[in-house]
C-alpha positions as CSV (number, residue, x, y, z in Angstrom):
1,X,78.8,5.8,102.5
2,X,76.9,8.4,100.5
3,X,73.7,7.8,98.2
4,X,72.8,11.0,96.1
5,X,70.3,11.6,93.3
6,X,71.3,13.6,90.2
7,X,69.0,14.3,87.5
8,X,67.1,10.8,88.2
9,X,70.6,9.1,88.4
10,X,71.7,7.3,91.6
11,X,75.2,7.6,92.8
12,X,76.6,5.6,95.6
13,X,80.1,5.6,97.1
14,X,81.6,3.2,99.2
15,X,83.8,-0.2,99.1
16,X,83.7,-3.0,96.5
17,X,84.5,-6.5,97.0
18,X,84.3,-9.5,94.8
19,X,83.5,-13.1,94.4
20,X,86.1,-15.8,94.8
21,X,86.8,-17.8,91.5
22,X,85.2,-20.8,92.8
23,X,81.6,-18.9,93.0
24,X,81.6,-19.3,89.2
25,X,78.1,-20.9,88.1
26,X,76.9,-20.7,91.4
27,X,73.0,-19.8,91.4
28,X,72.4,-16.2,92.4
29,X,69.4,-14.4,94.1
30,X,67.9,-13.7,90.7
31,X,67.7,-17.3,89.5
32,X,70.6,-16.9,87.1
33,X,74.0,-18.7,87.4
34,X,76.9,-16.5,88.2
35,X,79.2,-15.7,85.5
36,X,82.4,-15.0,87.4
37,X,84.4,-14.3,84.0
38,X,81.9,-11.8,83.0
39,X,80.5,-8.3,84.2
40,X,77.9,-9.0,86.9
41,X,77.4,-7.9,90.6
42,X,75.6,-8.3,93.8
43,X,73.9,-5.1,95.0
44,X,71.4,-4.9,98.2
45,X,68.7,-2.6,96.8
46,X,68.9,-2.1,92.7
47,X,66.3,-4.3,90.7
48,X,67.8,-7.3,89.0
49,X,69.1,-6.5,85.5
50,X,70.1,-2.6,86.6
51,X,73.4,-2.0,84.6
52,X,75.9,0.0,87.0
53,X,79.0,2.0,85.9
54,X,81.6,1.3,88.8
55,X,84.8,3.4,89.1
56,X,87.7,2.5,91.2
57,X,88.6,5.5,93.4
58,X,92.1,4.5,93.5
59,X,93.0,4.5,89.9
60,X,89.8,5.7,87.9
61,X,89.4,2.5,86.2
62,X,85.8,1.8,85.0
63,X,83.5,-1.2,84.3
64,X,79.7,-1.6,83.7
65,X,77.9,-4.8,85.4
66,X,74.6,-6.1,85.7
67,X,73.0,-6.8,89.1
68,X,72.1,-10.4,89.5
69,X,72.4,-11.0,93.1
70,X,71.9,-9.7,96.5
71,X,74.5,-8.5,98.8
72,X,77.1,-7.7,100.2
73,X,76.1,-7.4,104.1
74,X,79.2,-6.5,105.5
75,X,79.5,-3.0,107.1
76,X,80.8,-0.6,104.5
77,X,80.7,-2.9,101.6
78,X,78.0,-1.5,98.7
79,X,78.7,-4.3,96.0
80,X,80.2,-7.4,95.2
81,X,81.7,-7.8,91.7
82,X,82.4,-10.9,89.7
83,X,86.2,-11.8,89.6
84,X,86.6,-10.6,85.9
85,X,85.0,-7.0,86.7
86,X,87.4,-6.8,89.8
87,X,90.4,-7.7,87.5
88,X,89.4,-4.9,85.2
89,X,89.3,-2.4,88.2
90,X,92.6,-3.3,89.7
91,X,91.3,-5.0,92.5
92,X,93.0,-8.6,92.4
93,X,95.4,-8.9,95.4
94,X,93.9,-5.8,97.2
95,X,90.4,-7.5,98.4
96,X,88.5,-4.4,98.5
97,X,88.8,-0.7,96.7
98,X,87.0,2.6,97.2
99,X,84.2,3.0,94.3
100,X,81.5,5.3,93.1
101,X,78.6,3.5,91.5
102,X,76.3,5.1,88.9
103,X,73.0,3.6,87.5
104,X,73.1,3.2,83.6
105,X,70.5,2.5,81.2
106,X,67.8,1.5,83.4
107,X,65.4,4.1,85.2
108,X,63.6,3.9,88.8
109,X,60.4,2.7,87.4
110,X,61.6,-1.1,87.8
111,X,59.9,-2.4,91.0
112,X,61.4,-5.1,93.2
113,X,59.1,-7.8,94.9
114,X,59.8,-9.1,98.2
115,X,60.9,-12.5,96.7
116,X,63.5,-10.5,94.7
117,X,62.1,-10.7,91.3
118,X,62.1,-7.5,89.3
119,X,59.4,-6.4,87.0
120,X,60.0,-3.7,84.5
121,X,57.3,-1.8,82.8
122,X,57.5,-2.1,79.0
123,X,56.8,1.8,78.4
124,X,60.7,2.1,77.8
125,X,62.6,-0.8,76.1
126,X,65.1,-1.6,78.9
127,X,67.4,-4.5,77.4
128,X,69.0,-6.6,80.3
129,X,65.9,-6.6,82.4
130,X,63.1,-9.2,83.0
131,X,59.5,-8.8,82.3
132,X,56.1,-10.5,82.8
133,X,53.3,-11.6,80.8
134,X,51.3,-8.9,82.6
135,X,53.6,-6.3,81.5
136,X,54.0,-7.7,77.8
137,X,50.0,-7.6,77.4
138,X,49.8,-4.2,78.8
139,X,52.5,-3.1,76.1
140,X,50.1,-4.1,73.3
141,X,51.2,-8.1,73.1
142,X,53.9,-10.3,72.0
143,X,53.7,-9.0,68.3
144,X,54.5,-5.4,69.5
145,X,57.6,-6.9,71.4
146,X,59.1,-8.4,68.3
147,X,59.6,-5.5,65.9
148,X,62.2,-3.9,63.5
149,X,62.2,-0.2,63.8
150,X,64.5,2.8,62.7
151,X,67.1,3.5,65.1
152,X,65.7,5.9,67.9
153,X,67.5,9.1,68.8
154,X,68.4,7.7,72.1
155,X,70.0,4.5,70.7
156,X,71.9,6.2,68.3
157,X,73.4,8.8,70.6
158,X,74.6,5.8,72.7
159,X,76.1,4.3,69.9
160,X,78.3,7.1,68.7
161,X,82.1,6.4,69.0
162,X,81.5,3.0,70.2
163,X,79.7,0.6,68.1
164,X,79.4,3.6,65.4
165,X,82.0,5.6,63.9
166,X,81.9,7.8,60.9
167,X,82.3,6.1,57.8
168,X,81.6,6.4,54.0
169,X,80.2,3.0,54.0
170,X,77.3,2.5,56.7
171,X,75.0,5.0,57.5
172,X,72.1,5.2,59.9
173,X,69.5,4.6,57.2
174,X,71.4,1.1,56.5
175,X,70.4,-0.1,60.0
176,X,67.6,-1.1,62.1
177,X,66.7,-1.5,65.7
178,X,65.0,-4.6,66.7
179,X,63.2,-5.3,69.8
180,X,62.7,-9.1,70.9
181,X,62.1,-11.0,74.2
182,X,64.1,-14.2,74.9
183,X,64.0,-16.8,77.5
184,X,67.0,-18.2,79.8
185,X,67.4,-21.0,81.9
186,X,66.2,-19.0,84.8
187,X,62.7,-19.5,83.1
188,X,62.1,-15.7,83.3
189,X,61.1,-13.6,80.1
190,X,64.1,-11.4,79.4
191,X,64.3,-7.8,77.1
192,X,66.6,-7.8,74.3
193,X,67.6,-5.6,71.6
194,X,69.8,-5.2,68.8
195,X,71.1,-3.4,65.9
196,X,71.4,-4.8,62.4
197,X,71.4,-4.0,58.8
198,X,68.1,-3.2,57.4
199,X,68.6,-6.1,54.8
200,X,68.0,-8.7,57.6
201,X,66.1,-7.2,60.0
202,X,62.6,-8.5,59.5
203,X,64.3,-12.1,59.3
204,X,66.1,-11.6,62.5
205,X,62.8,-10.7,64.3
206,X,61.1,-13.8,62.8
207,X,63.9,-16.3,64.2
208,X,64.1,-14.5,67.4
209,X,60.3,-14.9,67.7
210,X,60.5,-18.7,66.9
211,X,63.4,-19.1,69.5
212,X,61.2,-17.3,72.1
213,X,58.1,-19.7,71.5
214,X,60.6,-22.7,72.0
215,X,61.8,-21.1,75.4
216,X,65.5,-21.3,73.7
217,X,67.8,-19.9,76.3
218,X,69.8,-16.9,75.6
219,X,71.4,-15.2,78.5
220,X,71.6,-11.8,77.7
221,X,70.9,-9.3,74.4
222,X,72.1,-5.8,75.1
223,X,74.0,-3.6,72.7
224,X,77.9,-3.7,72.7
225,X,77.6,-0.2,73.6
226,X,77.0,-1.4,77.1
227,X,80.6,-2.8,77.3
228,X,82.2,0.4,75.2
229,X,82.1,-2.0,71.9
230,X,85.0,-4.1,73.6
231,X,84.5,-7.4,71.8
232,X,86.2,-9.5,74.5
233,X,84.3,-8.0,77.4
234,X,80.8,-8.8,75.9
235,X,81.9,-12.1,74.8
236,X,83.0,-13.1,78.2
237,X,79.8,-11.8,79.5
238,X,78.0,-14.2,77.0
239,X,76.3,-11.3,75.0
240,X,74.3,-11.9,71.8
241,X,74.7,-9.2,69.4
242,X,75.2,-8.2,65.7
243,X,76.4,-4.6,64.5
244,X,79.9,-3.0,65.5
245,X,81.5,-1.2,63.1
246,X,85.1,-2.6,62.7
247,X,87.5,-4.3,60.3
248,X,88.4,-7.9,60.2
249,X,91.5,-8.3,62.4
250,X,94.6,-7.7,60.6
251,X,92.9,-6.6,57.5
252,X,91.3,-3.4,56.0
253,X,88.3,-5.1,55.1
254,X,84.9,-4.4,56.6
255,X,83.8,-7.4,58.6
256,X,80.1,-8.5,58.5
257,X,79.5,-7.4,61.7
258,X,80.3,-3.8,60.5
259,X,77.6,-4.1,58.0
260,X,75.1,-5.6,60.2
261,X,75.0,-9.0,58.5
262,X,76.5,-11.2,61.2
263,X,75.0,-12.2,64.7
264,X,76.9,-13.7,67.6
265,X,74.8,-16.0,69.9
266,X,75.8,-16.9,73.7
267,X,79.3,-16.2,73.1
268,X,81.1,-17.5,76.1
269,X,79.7,-20.8,75.6
270,X,80.3,-20.4,71.7
271,X,84.0,-19.5,71.5
272,X,86.0,-18.4,68.1
273,X,89.3,-20.4,68.1
274,X,92.0,-20.4,65.2
275,X,95.1,-22.9,65.6
276,X,98.4,-21.0,64.6
277,X,101.3,-22.8,62.7
278,X,103.6,-22.5,65.9
279,X,101.2,-24.8,67.8
280,X,99.3,-22.4,70.1
281,X,95.7,-21.5,70.0
282,X,93.8,-18.3,69.8
283,X,90.7,-18.3,71.5
284,X,88.2,-15.5,71.8
285,X,86.8,-15.1,74.4
286,X,90.4,-15.9,76.2
287,X,88.6,-17.6,78.9
288,X,86.6,-20.1,76.9
289,X,89.2,-22.7,76.4
290,X,87.0,-25.3,78.0
291,X,84.1,-24.6,75.5
292,X,86.4,-25.4,72.7
293,X,85.8,-28.9,73.2
294,X,82.4,-29.9,71.6
295,X,82.5,-33.3,72.7
296,X,81.3,-31.9,76.0
297,X,77.9,-31.5,77.4
298,X,77.2,-27.8,78.9
299,X,74.8,-25.3,78.7
300,X,74.1,-22.7,75.5
301,X,76.1,-24.9,73.3
302,X,75.4,-24.7,69.4
303,X,75.8,-27.5,67.3
304,X,74.2,-28.8,64.1
305,X,71.3,-30.3,66.0
306,X,70.4,-26.9,67.8
307,X,67.5,-25.1,67.1
308,X,69.3,-21.8,66.6
309,X,71.5,-23.6,64.0
310,X,68.5,-24.9,62.1
311,X,66.6,-21.7,62.1
312,X,69.5,-19.1,61.2
313,X,70.9,-21.8,58.3
314,X,67.4,-22.3,56.9
315,X,67.0,-18.6,56.7
316,X,70.2,-18.0,54.4
317,X,72.9,-17.8,57.1
318,X,76.1,-19.6,57.2
319,X,77.5,-21.0,60.6
320,X,81.1,-20.4,61.6
321,X,81.3,-23.7,63.5
322,X,81.3,-25.3,60.1
323,X,84.6,-23.5,58.9
324,X,87.8,-25.3,58.5
325,X,90.3,-22.9,58.7
326,X,89.2,-21.6,62.2
327,X,85.9,-22.0,64.0
328,X,83.7,-19.6,65.4
329,X,80.7,-21.5,67.0
330,X,78.7,-18.2,68.3
331,X,78.8,-16.8,64.6
332,X,75.9,-16.8,61.9
333,X,76.5,-14.4,58.8
334,X,74.4,-13.5,55.8
335,X,75.5,-15.6,52.6
336,X,75.8,-13.1,49.8
């Protein structure tokens, strides 16, 4: 096993393993429930919330995963991956694979206590990490943690060729970067960020502040660029997001997401589906069939009694769960 430091970025080589399917929804060392169909991992040392890029040295396939658990402890093993991440890396059936892992998007200022929880100073806004009331107060208080701003240069660079592509319609000045905090079922404060249209930025800040005050659970809110703007990947990871420049599937028409006017919330548990004329059902994310049954009770479910629904619809958004030709339970878009 080799660990080197390059320009502040840690790299490590060794062997990767992965969780068995039955481990889905098991409690992790960070307190969250494992999403075995998303992009998470266990690592012995990196703070919870750290994003790691993992490359399979056998085939050069890559994924980005978030540290939520501790382990593995077997000799020579350096990371445990979710089943979905292992599948994307071509590991299923092999059991282990030689990998190199690189820290992405989070610096070494995060500290980990002996109890295993990580505290991220807010001098840098690190979406996906957790924080504390003490860190929030040191940053300037709650109000400063809920703001809309012009897109910082470092964020803009991360978006290039992923969520943002050169086009004649949407420019940098049309968009805003918003900072928010949110709770999850682990009863921790999580750091979130989102790109949206300038038209709705202040409204979204207000909505997410109200959700925070109510301790409404949102599992994660990182930019889709973490997933290379792959919508299926970020939905499987239950990510909440807004802007991604793309056309509506099967058309040349810009989607509301391409204009930064639509928000998707807790996407794994609130899927999109459309029933085809041949009797089959198209579902996104593809692994979310069980959550299409809205008569069931499960975490993160949005319905018309839900606070998220009430706040968005009272602020001029329509809910995709009310559509008749298809259902999009995660989706809120501005009425125009």
